[in-house]
N, CA, C and O atoms as a Maestro MAE file, in Angstrom:
{
 s_m_m2io_version
 :::
 2.0.0
}

f_m_ct {
 s_m_title
 :::
 protein
 m_atom[264] {
  # First column is atom index #
  i_m_mmod_type
  r_m_x_coord
  r_m_y_coord
  r_m_z_coord
  i_m_residue_number
  s_m_chain_name
  s_m_pdb_residue_name
  s_m_pdb_atom_name
  i_m_atomic_number
  :::
  1 25 108.476 96.999 87.211 1 A "UNK " " N  " 7
  2 3 109.387 98.049 87.598 1 A "UNK " " CA " 6
  3 2 110.766 97.471 87.899 1 A "UNK " " C  " 6
  4 15 111.782 98.116 87.641 1 A "UNK " " O  " 8
  5 25 110.802 96.264 88.440 2 A "UNK " " N  " 7
  6 3 112.091 95.632 88.720 2 A "UNK " " CA " 6
  7 2 112.902 95.454 87.440 2 A "UNK " " C  " 6
  8 15 114.114 95.672 87.435 2 A "UNK " " O  " 8
  9 25 112.237 95.057 86.353 3 A "UNK " " N  " 7
  10 3 112.907 94.846 85.071 3 A "UNK " " CA " 6
  11 2 113.513 96.161 84.584 3 A "UNK " " C  " 6
  12 15 114.660 96.192 84.139 3 A "UNK " " O  " 8
  13 25 112.749 97.237 84.667 4 A "UNK " " N  " 7
  14 3 113.242 98.555 84.246 4 A "UNK " " CA " 6
  15 2 114.375 99.030 85.158 4 A "UNK " " C  " 6
  16 15 115.389 99.540 84.682 4 A "UNK " " O  " 8
  17 25 114.196 98.860 86.468 5 A "UNK " " N  " 7
  18 3 115.220 99.272 87.438 5 A "UNK " " CA " 6
  19 2 116.532 98.537 87.206 5 A "UNK " " C  " 6
  20 15 117.605 99.137 87.275 5 A "UNK " " O  " 8
  21 25 116.450 97.243 86.933 6 A "UNK " " N  " 7
  22 3 117.657 96.432 86.736 6 A "UNK " " CA " 6
  23 2 118.458 96.900 85.523 6 A "UNK " " C  " 6
  24 15 119.658 96.642 85.433 6 A "UNK " " O  " 8
  25 25 117.803 97.581 84.601 7 A "UNK " " N  " 7
  26 3 118.471 98.057 83.392 7 A "UNK " " CA " 6
  27 2 118.762 99.554 83.436 7 A "UNK " " C  " 6
  28 15 119.235 100.140 82.463 7 A "UNK " " O  " 8
  29 25 118.469 100.159 84.586 8 A "UNK " " N  " 7
  30 3 118.741 101.583 84.756 8 A "UNK " " CA " 6
  31 2 117.886 102.490 83.884 8 A "UNK " " C  " 6
  32 15 118.310 103.583 83.507 8 A "UNK " " O  " 8
  33 25 116.677 102.029 83.565 9 A "UNK " " N  " 7
  34 3 115.777 102.790 82.702 9 A "UNK " " CA " 6
  35 2 114.851 103.669 83.543 9 A "UNK " " C  " 6
  36 15 114.233 103.205 84.501 9 A "UNK " " O  " 8
  37 25 114.769 104.924 83.173 10 A "UNK " " N  " 7
  38 3 113.903 105.863 83.887 10 A "UNK " " CA " 6
  39 2 112.452 105.666 83.446 10 A "UNK " " C  " 6
  40 15 112.185 105.303 82.301 10 A "UNK " " O  " 8
  41 25 111.535 105.906 84.356 11 A "UNK " " N  " 7
  42 3 110.114 105.792 84.036 11 A "UNK " " CA " 6
  43 2 109.315 106.627 85.006 11 A "UNK " " C  " 6
  44 15 109.805 107.021 86.064 11 A "UNK " " O  " 8
  45 25 108.084 106.892 84.633 12 A "UNK " " N  " 7
  46 3 107.154 107.602 85.499 12 A "UNK " " CA " 6
  47 2 106.114 106.594 85.969 12 A "UNK " " C  " 6
  48 15 105.482 105.921 85.155 12 A "UNK " " O  " 8
  49 25 105.943 106.494 87.255 13 A "UNK " " N  " 7
  50 3 104.963 105.569 87.831 13 A "UNK " " CA " 6
  51 2 103.706 106.354 88.195 13 A "UNK " " C  " 6
  52 15 103.766 107.353 88.912 13 A "UNK " " O  " 8
  53 25 102.580 105.890 87.693 14 A "UNK " " N  " 7
  54 3 101.291 106.503 88.003 14 A "UNK " " CA " 6
  55 2 100.442 105.478 88.736 14 A "UNK " " C  " 6
  56 15 100.361 104.320 88.326 14 A "UNK " " O  " 8
  57 25 99.809 105.907 89.824 15 A "UNK " " N  " 7
  58 3 98.967 105.015 90.620 15 A "UNK " " CA " 6
  59 2 97.536 105.067 90.096 15 A "UNK " " C  " 6
  60 15 96.762 105.950 90.468 15 A "UNK " " O  " 8
  61 25 97.194 104.124 89.238 16 A "UNK " " N  " 7
  62 3 95.878 104.129 88.597 16 A "UNK " " CA " 6
  63 2 94.754 103.720 89.540 16 A "UNK " " C  " 6
  64 15 93.581 103.922 89.225 16 A "UNK " " O  " 8
  65 25 95.091 103.156 90.676 17 A "UNK " " N  " 7
  66 3 94.036 102.802 91.627 17 A "UNK " " CA " 6
  67 2 93.628 104.005 92.470 17 A "UNK " " C  " 6
  68 15 92.484 104.088 92.916 17 A "UNK " " O  " 8
  69 25 94.545 104.929 92.690 18 A "UNK " " N  " 7
  70 3 94.260 106.082 93.540 18 A "UNK " " CA " 6
  71 2 94.012 107.364 92.750 18 A "UNK " " C  " 6
  72 15 93.455 108.319 93.292 18 A "UNK " " O  " 8
  73 25 94.413 107.403 91.484 19 A "UNK " " N  " 7
  74 3 94.350 108.629 90.692 19 A "UNK " " CA " 6
  75 2 93.457 108.411 89.472 19 A "UNK " " C  " 6
  76 15 93.826 107.708 88.531 19 A "UNK " " O  " 8
  77 25 92.292 109.019 89.506 20 A "UNK " " N  " 7
  78 3 91.313 108.841 88.423 20 A "UNK " " CA " 6
  79 2 91.853 109.351 87.091 20 A "UNK " " C  " 6
  80 15 91.589 108.747 86.051 20 A "UNK " " O  " 8
  81 25 92.600 110.448 87.105 21 A "UNK " " N  " 7
  82 3 93.161 110.969 85.857 21 A "UNK " " CA " 6
  83 2 94.177 109.991 85.268 21 A "UNK " " C  " 6
  84 15 94.211 109.791 84.054 21 A "UNK " " O  " 8
  85 25 94.992 109.389 86.109 22 A "UNK " " N  " 7
  86 3 95.965 108.392 85.647 22 A "UNK " " CA " 6
  87 2 95.248 107.172 85.082 22 A "UNK " " C  " 6
  88 15 95.685 106.598 84.085 22 A "UNK " " O  " 8
  89 25 94.147 106.777 85.717 23 A "UNK " " N  " 7
  90 3 93.362 105.638 85.239 23 A "UNK " " CA " 6
  91 2 92.767 105.939 83.854 23 A "UNK " " C  " 6
  92 15 92.760 105.076 82.976 23 A "UNK " " O  " 8
  93 25 92.272 107.163 83.669 24 A "UNK " " N  " 7
  94 3 91.728 107.565 82.368 24 A "UNK " " CA " 6
  95 2 92.828 107.583 81.312 24 A "UNK " " C  " 6
  96 15 92.612 107.149 80.181 24 A "UNK " " O  " 8
  97 25 94.011 108.086 81.681 25 A "UNK " " N  " 7
  98 3 95.134 108.109 80.743 25 A "UNK " " CA " 6
  99 2 95.528 106.693 80.330 25 A "UNK " " C  " 6
  100 15 95.785 106.429 79.155 25 A "UNK " " O  " 8
  101 25 95.575 105.780 81.311 26 A "UNK " " N  " 7
  102 3 95.914 104.390 81.022 26 A "UNK " " CA " 6
  103 2 94.911 103.785 80.049 26 A "UNK " " C  " 6
  104 15 95.299 103.135 79.078 26 A "UNK " " O  " 8
  105 25 93.635 103.994 80.302 27 A "UNK " " N  " 7
  106 3 92.588 103.447 79.430 27 A "UNK " " CA " 6
  107 2 92.665 104.061 78.037 27 A "UNK " " C  " 6
  108 15 92.440 103.374 77.041 27 A "UNK " " O  " 8
  109 25 92.979 105.337 77.966 28 A "UNK " " N  " 7
  110 3 93.103 106.008 76.677 28 A "UNK " " CA " 6
  111 2 94.289 105.460 75.877 28 A "UNK " " C  " 6
  112 15 94.183 105.241 74.670 28 A "UNK " " O  " 8
  113 25 95.410 105.243 76.555 29 A "UNK " " N  " 7
  114 3 96.607 104.716 75.893 29 A "UNK " " CA " 6
  115 2 96.423 103.284 75.419 29 A "UNK " " C  " 6
  116 15 96.796 102.931 74.300 29 A "UNK " " O  " 8
  117 25 95.843 102.468 76.286 30 A "UNK " " N  " 7
  118 3 95.819 101.027 76.028 30 A "UNK " " CA " 6
  119 2 94.497 100.500 75.495 30 A "UNK " " C  " 6
  120 15 94.441 99.401 74.944 30 A "UNK " " O  " 8
  121 25 93.441 101.273 75.652 31 A "UNK " " N  " 7
  122 3 92.128 100.800 75.237 31 A "UNK " " CA " 6
  123 2 91.535 99.778 76.196 31 A "UNK " " C  " 6
  124 15 90.580 99.080 75.855 31 A "UNK " " O  " 8
  125 25 92.096 99.693 77.383 32 A "UNK " " N  " 7
  126 3 91.589 98.738 78.385 32 A "UNK " " CA " 6
  127 2 91.871 99.271 79.785 32 A "UNK " " C  " 6
  128 15 92.513 100.308 79.948 32 A "UNK " " O  " 8
  129 25 91.385 98.552 80.789 33 A "UNK " " N  " 7
  130 3 91.560 98.992 82.176 33 A "UNK " " CA " 6
  131 2 92.501 98.080 82.961 33 A "UNK " " C  " 6
  132 15 92.594 98.192 84.183 33 A "UNK " " O  " 8
  133 25 93.193 97.187 82.277 34 A "UNK " " N  " 7
  134 3 94.120 96.278 82.956 34 A "UNK " " CA " 6
  135 2 95.507 96.913 83.059 34 A "UNK " " C  " 6
  136 15 96.002 97.507 82.102 34 A "UNK " " O  " 8
  137 25 96.119 96.779 84.225 35 A "UNK " " N  " 7
  138 3 97.469 97.298 84.459 35 A "UNK " " CA " 6
  139 2 98.417 96.120 84.569 35 A "UNK " " C  " 6
  140 15 97.972 95.020 84.895 35 A "UNK " " O  " 8
  141 25 99.676 96.298 84.317 36 A "UNK " " N  " 7
  142 3 100.351 97.562 84.005 36 A "UNK " " CA " 6
  143 2 100.240 97.910 82.530 36 A "UNK " " C  " 6
  144 15 99.894 97.081 81.689 36 A "UNK " " O  " 8
  145 25 100.550 99.179 82.251 37 A "UNK " " N  " 7
  146 3 100.636 99.679 80.881 37 A "UNK " " CA " 6
  147 2 101.935 100.464 80.786 37 A "UNK " " C  " 6
  148 15 102.276 101.236 81.683 37 A "UNK " " O  " 8
  149 25 102.654 100.259 79.690 38 A "UNK " " N  " 7
  150 3 103.865 101.025 79.436 38 A "UNK " " CA " 6
  151 2 103.770 101.612 78.049 38 A "UNK " " C  " 6
  152 15 103.314 100.957 77.112 38 A "UNK " " O  " 8
  153 25 104.212 102.873 77.922 39 A "UNK " " N  " 7
  154 3 104.244 103.556 76.635 39 A "UNK " " CA " 6
  155 2 105.660 104.079 76.437 39 A "UNK " " C  " 6
  156 15 106.185 104.808 77.279 39 A "UNK " " O  " 8
  157 25 106.270 103.703 75.324 40 A "UNK " " N  " 7
  158 3 107.617 104.146 74.987 40 A "UNK " " CA " 6
  159 2 107.604 104.583 73.525 40 A "UNK " " C  " 6
  160 15 107.242 103.806 72.640 40 A "UNK " " O  " 8
  161 25 107.995 105.811 73.281 41 A "UNK " " N  " 7
  162 3 108.066 106.324 71.908 41 A "UNK " " CA " 6
  163 2 106.788 106.061 71.115 41 A "UNK " " C  " 6
  164 15 106.842 105.740 69.928 41 A "UNK " " O  " 8
  165 25 105.633 106.198 71.781 42 A "UNK " " N  " 7
  166 3 104.354 106.014 71.116 42 A "UNK " " CA " 6
  167 2 103.884 104.576 70.995 42 A "UNK " " C  " 6
  168 15 102.768 104.332 70.537 42 A "UNK " " O  " 8
  169 25 104.709 103.623 71.393 43 A "UNK " " N  " 7
  170 3 104.335 102.206 71.383 43 A "UNK " " CA " 6
  171 2 103.811 101.812 72.764 43 A "UNK " " C  " 6
  172 15 104.378 102.215 73.780 43 A "UNK " " O  " 8
  173 25 102.742 101.035 72.805 44 A "UNK " " N  " 7
  174 3 102.077 100.702 74.065 44 A "UNK " " CA " 6
  175 2 102.023 99.191 74.265 44 A "UNK " " C  " 6
  176 15 101.722 98.434 73.342 44 A "UNK " " O  " 8
  177 25 102.321 98.776 75.486 45 A "UNK " " N  " 7
  178 3 102.160 97.383 75.904 45 A "UNK " " CA " 6
  179 2 101.308 97.394 77.165 45 A "UNK " " C  " 6
  180 15 101.571 98.159 78.092 45 A "UNK " " O  " 8
  181 25 100.289 96.546 77.197 46 A "UNK " " N  " 7
  182 3 99.369 96.521 78.336 46 A "UNK " " CA " 6
  183 2 99.225 95.118 78.893 46 A "UNK " " C  " 6
  184 15 99.365 94.124 78.181 46 A "UNK " " O  " 8
  185 25 98.941 95.066 80.190 47 A "UNK " " N  " 7
  186 3 98.647 93.807 80.885 47 A "UNK " " CA " 6
  187 2 99.730 92.769 80.614 47 A "UNK " " C  " 6
  188 15 99.479 91.766 79.947 47 A "UNK " " O  " 8
  189 25 100.933 93.009 81.128 48 A "UNK " " N  " 7
  190 3 102.090 92.183 80.822 48 A "UNK " " CA " 6
  191 2 102.870 91.826 82.084 48 A "UNK " " C  " 6
  192 15 102.704 92.438 83.139 48 A "UNK " " O  " 8
  193 25 103.718 90.822 81.941 49 A "UNK " " N  " 7
  194 3 104.683 90.457 82.968 49 A "UNK " " CA " 6
  195 2 106.082 90.755 82.453 49 A "UNK " " C  " 6
  196 15 106.247 91.254 81.339 49 A "UNK " " O  " 8
  197 25 107.087 90.449 83.265 50 A "UNK " " N  " 7
  198 3 108.473 90.757 82.907 50 A "UNK " " CA " 6
  199 2 108.895 90.061 81.611 50 A "UNK " " C  " 6
  200 15 109.598 90.657 80.795 50 A "UNK " " O  " 8
  201 25 108.481 88.829 81.416 51 A "UNK " " N  " 7
  202 3 108.865 88.104 80.194 51 A "UNK " " CA " 6
  203 2 108.298 88.773 78.947 51 A "UNK " " C  " 6
  204 15 109.001 88.937 77.950 51 A "UNK " " O  " 8
  205 25 107.018 89.162 79.006 52 A "UNK " " N  " 7
  206 3 106.399 89.839 77.868 52 A "UNK " " CA " 6
  207 2 107.050 91.198 77.622 52 A "UNK " " C  " 6
  208 15 107.244 91.600 76.475 52 A "UNK " " O  " 8
  209 25 107.387 91.901 78.699 53 A "UNK " " N  " 7
  210 3 108.044 93.201 78.574 53 A "UNK " " CA " 6
  211 2 109.400 93.048 77.895 53 A "UNK " " C  " 6
  212 15 109.735 93.823 76.999 53 A "UNK " " O  " 8
  213 25 110.171 92.069 78.309 54 A "UNK " " N  " 7
  214 3 111.492 91.876 77.716 54 A "UNK " " CA " 6
  215 2 111.386 91.561 76.220 54 A "UNK " " C  " 6
  216 15 112.133 92.116 75.414 54 A "UNK " " O  " 8
  217 25 110.478 90.691 75.858 55 A "UNK " " N  " 7
  218 3 110.295 90.328 74.448 55 A "UNK " " CA " 6
  219 2 109.836 91.532 73.638 55 A "UNK " " C  " 6
  220 15 110.359 91.786 72.554 55 A "UNK " " O  " 8
  221 25 108.869 92.270 74.153 56 A "UNK " " N  " 7
  222 3 108.355 93.468 73.484 56 A "UNK " " CA " 6
  223 2 109.466 94.490 73.312 56 A "UNK " " C  " 6
  224 15 109.599 95.095 72.248 56 A "UNK " " O  " 8
  225 25 110.265 94.683 74.358 57 A "UNK " " N  " 7
  226 3 111.353 95.656 74.315 57 A "UNK " " CA " 6
  227 2 112.335 95.305 73.192 57 A "UNK " " C  " 6
  228 15 112.789 96.179 72.452 57 A "UNK " " O  " 8
  229 25 112.651 94.018 73.080 58 A "UNK " " N  " 7
  230 3 113.553 93.570 72.016 58 A "UNK " " CA " 6
  231 2 112.921 93.778 70.640 58 A "UNK " " C  " 6
  232 15 113.589 94.242 69.716 58 A "UNK " " O  " 8
  233 25 111.650 93.442 70.500 59 A "UNK " " N  " 7
  234 3 110.947 93.598 69.224 59 A "UNK " " CA " 6
  235 2 110.921 95.057 68.776 59 A "UNK " " C  " 6
  236 15 111.030 95.348 67.584 59 A "UNK " " O  " 8
  237 25 110.779 95.967 69.727 60 A "UNK " " N  " 7
  238 3 110.702 97.382 69.415 60 A "UNK " " CA " 6
  239 2 112.080 97.994 69.164 60 A "UNK " " C  " 6
  240 15 112.173 99.082 68.595 60 A "UNK " " O  " 8
  241 25 113.140 97.318 69.574 61 A "UNK " " N  " 7
  242 3 114.521 97.805 69.414 61 A "UNK " " CA " 6
  243 2 114.733 99.140 70.111 61 A "UNK " " C  " 6
  244 15 115.453 99.997 69.598 61 A "UNK " " O  " 8
  245 25 114.120 99.327 71.268 62 A "UNK " " N  " 7
  246 3 114.317 100.568 72.016 62 A "UNK " " CA " 6
  247 2 115.784 100.680 72.408 62 A "UNK " " C  " 6
  248 15 116.414 99.696 72.797 62 A "UNK " " O  " 8
  249 25 116.319 101.895 72.301 63 A "UNK " " N  " 7
  250 3 117.716 102.126 72.659 63 A "UNK " " CA " 6
  251 2 118.696 101.800 71.552 63 A "UNK " " C  " 6
  252 15 119.904 101.965 71.721 63 A "UNK " " O  " 8
  253 25 118.185 101.334 70.413 64 A "UNK " " N  " 7
  254 3 119.035 101.014 69.269 64 A "UNK " " CA " 6
  255 2 118.596 101.879 68.095 64 A "UNK " " C  " 6
  256 15 117.474 102.384 68.071 64 A "UNK " " O  " 8
  257 25 119.473 102.043 67.137 65 A "UNK " " N  " 7
  258 3 119.111 102.747 65.924 65 A "UNK " " CA " 6
  259 2 118.054 101.938 65.178 65 A "UNK " " C  " 6
  260 15 118.195 100.723 65.033 65 A "UNK " " O  " 8
  261 25 117.027 102.579 64.718 66 A "UNK " " N  " 7
  262 3 115.996 101.887 63.960 66 A "UNK " " CA " 6
  263 2 116.188 102.128 62.495 66 A "UNK " " C  " 6
  264 15 115.414 101.625 61.680 66 A "UNK " " O  " 8
  :::
 }
 m_bond[263] {
  # First column is bond index #
  i_m_from
  i_m_to
  i_m_order
  :::
  1 1 2 1
  2 2 3 1
  3 3 4 2
  4 3 5 1
  5 5 6 1
  6 6 7 1
  7 7 8 2
  8 7 9 1
  9 9 10 1
  10 10 11 1
  11 11 12 2
  12 11 13 1
  13 13 14 1
  14 14 15 1
  15 15 16 2
  16 15 17 1
  17 17 18 1
  18 18 19 1
  19 19 20 2
  20 19 21 1
  21 21 22 1
  22 22 23 1
  23 23 24 2
  24 23 25 1
  25 25 26 1
  26 26 27 1
  27 27 28 2
  28 27 29 1
  29 29 30 1
  30 30 31 1
  31 31 32 2
  32 31 33 1
  33 33 34 1
  34 34 35 1
  35 35 36 2
  36 35 37 1
  37 37 38 1
  38 38 39 1
  39 39 40 2
  40 39 41 1
  41 41 42 1
  42 42 43 1
  43 43 44 2
  44 43 45 1
  45 45 46 1
  46 46 47 1
  47 47 48 2
  48 47 49 1
  49 49 50 1
  50 50 51 1
  51 51 52 2
  52 51 53 1
  53 53 54 1
  54 54 55 1
  55 55 56 2
  56 55 57 1
  57 57 58 1
  58 58 59 1
  59 59 60 2
  60 59 61 1
  61 61 62 1
  62 62 63 1
  63 63 64 2
  64 63 65 1
  65 65 66 1
  66 66 67 1
  67 67 68 2
  68 67 69 1
  69 69 70 1
  70 70 71 1
  71 71 72 2
  72 71 73 1
  73 73 74 1
  74 74 75 1
  75 75 76 2
  76 75 77 1
  77 77 78 1
  78 78 79 1
  79 79 80 2
  80 79 81 1
  81 81 82 1
  82 82 83 1
  83 83 84 2
  84 83 85 1
  85 85 86 1
  86 86 87 1
  87 87 88 2
  88 87 89 1
  89 89 90 1
  90 90 91 1
  91 91 92 2
  92 91 93 1
  93 93 94 1
  94 94 95 1
  95 95 96 2
  96 95 97 1
  97 97 98 1
  98 98 99 1
  99 99 100 2
  100 99 101 1
  101 101 102 1
  102 102 103 1
  103 103 104 2
  104 103 105 1
  105 105 106 1
  106 106 107 1
  107 107 108 2
  108 107 109 1
  109 109 110 1
  110 110 111 1
  111 111 112 2
  112 111 113 1
  113 113 114 1
  114 114 115 1
  115 115 116 2
  116 115 117 1
  117 117 118 1
  118 118 119 1
  119 119 120 2
  120 119 121 1
  121 121 122 1
  122 122 123 1
  123 123 124 2
  124 123 125 1
  125 125 126 1
  126 126 127 1
  127 127 128 2
  128 127 129 1
  129 129 130 1
  130 130 131 1
  131 131 132 2
  132 131 133 1
  133 133 134 1
  134 134 135 1
  135 135 136 2
  136 135 137 1
  137 137 138 1
  138 138 139 1
  139 139 140 2
  140 139 141 1
  141 141 142 1
  142 142 143 1
  143 143 144 2
  144 143 145 1
  145 145 146 1
  146 146 147 1
  147 147 148 2
  148 147 149 1
  149 149 150 1
  150 150 151 1
  151 151 152 2
  152 151 153 1
  153 153 154 1
  154 154 155 1
  155 155 156 2
  156 155 157 1
  157 157 158 1
  158 158 159 1
  159 159 160 2
  160 159 161 1
  161 161 162 1
  162 162 163 1
  163 163 164 2
  164 163 165 1
  165 165 166 1
  166 166 167 1
  167 167 168 2
  168 167 169 1
  169 169 170 1
  170 170 171 1
  171 171 172 2
  172 171 173 1
  173 173 174 1
  174 174 175 1
  175 175 176 2
  176 175 177 1
  177 177 178 1
  178 178 179 1
  179 179 180 2
  180 179 181 1
  181 181 182 1
  182 182 183 1
  183 183 184 2
  184 183 185 1
  185 185 186 1
  186 186 187 1
  187 187 188 2
  188 187 189 1
  189 189 190 1
  190 190 191 1
  191 191 192 2
  192 191 193 1
  193 193 194 1
  194 194 195 1
  195 195 196 2
  196 195 197 1
  197 197 198 1
  198 198 199 1
  199 199 200 2
  200 199 201 1
  201 201 202 1
  202 202 203 1
  203 203 204 2
  204 203 205 1
  205 205 206 1
  206 206 207 1
  207 207 208 2
  208 207 209 1
  209 209 210 1
  210 210 211 1
  211 211 212 2
  212 211 213 1
  213 213 214 1
  214 214 215 1
  215 215 216 2
  216 215 217 1
  217 217 218 1
  218 218 219 1
  219 219 220 2
  220 219 221 1
  221 221 222 1
  222 222 223 1
  223 223 224 2
  224 223 225 1
  225 225 226 1
  226 226 227 1
  227 227 228 2
  228 227 229 1
  229 229 230 1
  230 230 231 1
  231 231 232 2
  232 231 233 1
  233 233 234 1
  234 234 235 1
  235 235 236 2
  236 235 237 1
  237 237 238 1
  238 238 239 1
  239 239 240 2
  240 239 241 1
  241 241 242 1
  242 242 243 1
  243 243 244 2
  244 243 245 1
  245 245 246 1
  246 246 247 1
  247 247 248 2
  248 247 249 1
  249 249 250 1
  250 250 251 1
  251 251 252 2
  252 251 253 1
  253 253 254 1
  254 254 255 1
  255 255 256 2
  256 255 257 1
  257 257 258 1
  258 258 259 1
  259 259 260 2
  260 259 261 1
  261 261 262 1
  262 262 263 1
  263 263 264 2
  :::
 }
}
């Protein structure tokens, strides 16, 4: 979340430990039960740290013309 906040990117935070529906959604999106999971424009990244998120974000070219 710090990485997203530092770039002024909006996101929805779901508490998968307290909300069973959010946990089911996470598993459905990612095919696993490991958090965090992020979905942007239909692309999903699961079980990542800030470095992996930054690399994935660049690879996906989010915010740029594709």
